[in-house]
N, C-alpha and C positions, 0 to 999 in steps of 0.2 A: 217946853214940849210942843212939837209941832203936829197939827193935824192935817192930813191930807184928804182930800174928797177923792171920788172914785177915778176920775181922770188922772189926777196926780198919783194915786196908788197904781193905776195901770201902767203908767209911764215908768214908775220906779221899779216894778217888779217885772216887766215885760210881758204881761198877760193882758188879754182882752177883759173888758168889764164883765160880760157874761160868764167868762171862765172864773173870774174873782169870786162873783156871786155863787157859782155852782161849787167852787171849792170851799166857801164858807159854809154853804149848807151841808157839804159833806164832811166838815169839821177838820179840814186839812190846810186852812187858811185863818189868819187871825180875824176875829169877827169885827165889824165896825163899832164904834161907839155912837150913840145918838147924841146930836148936837142940838136938836130941835124937833119940832113936830114933824118935819118932812126933810130933815137933814141928817145925813150920817157921814163919819169920816173915819180914816184909820190913824192909829198913832204911829208916826214915823218910827220911832225906836222899836215898836213891835214888828214892824215891817222888816227893819235892819236884822233883828233876831232871827225872824223867819228865813231871810235870805241866807244868813249865816249858817243856819243850820242845813239848808239845802246845799250849800257849799261843803260842808263838812260831810255830808252823806254822799256827795259826788266823789270827794277825795278818797273816801273809805273803799267805794266800788272801783276806782281808778287803782288803787293800791292793792287790792285783792286780785284784780286781773293781771296786774304786773306781776304779783307772787306766783300766781297760777302759770303764767308764761315763763318765768324763771325757772319753776320746778319742772316744766315740761322741758325746757332747754337742757336742764342738768341730767334729766333722765335720757335725753337723746345723745348727749356726750357720753354718758356712762355706757349705753348700748353700742356706740360706736368703739369705744375702748375695748369692749369685750368681743368685737367683731360680729355682732348681731346686726341685722337690719333695724332700722329705726320704726317705731310703731306711732310716731307722732301723727302721720296722716290718718290712721285710724281713729286716735283720740279726737282729732280735730272733726273727723266725720261724724263721730258719736255725739259731740257737743253741738253740732249744727242741727 
């Protein structure tokens, strides 16, 4: 088991030190373990799990956006086949 101090943790996850401490306080980042009276560190495998969860969440967001675009494209194709004007620009304006 490898333990990373704050600098190593910041390098691994790509966040600054103050953002890490703020995320720990908010409960959205793994808490450090006490290593001594004035020392703390993060368990690398917990950071790996946290990063993997971020990746899974990102992939789910991307997949949802792709599905939404595919549905909008299908609606546009159906409208064109029926000879109706596309309403895609209206949906995009509402979403913005």
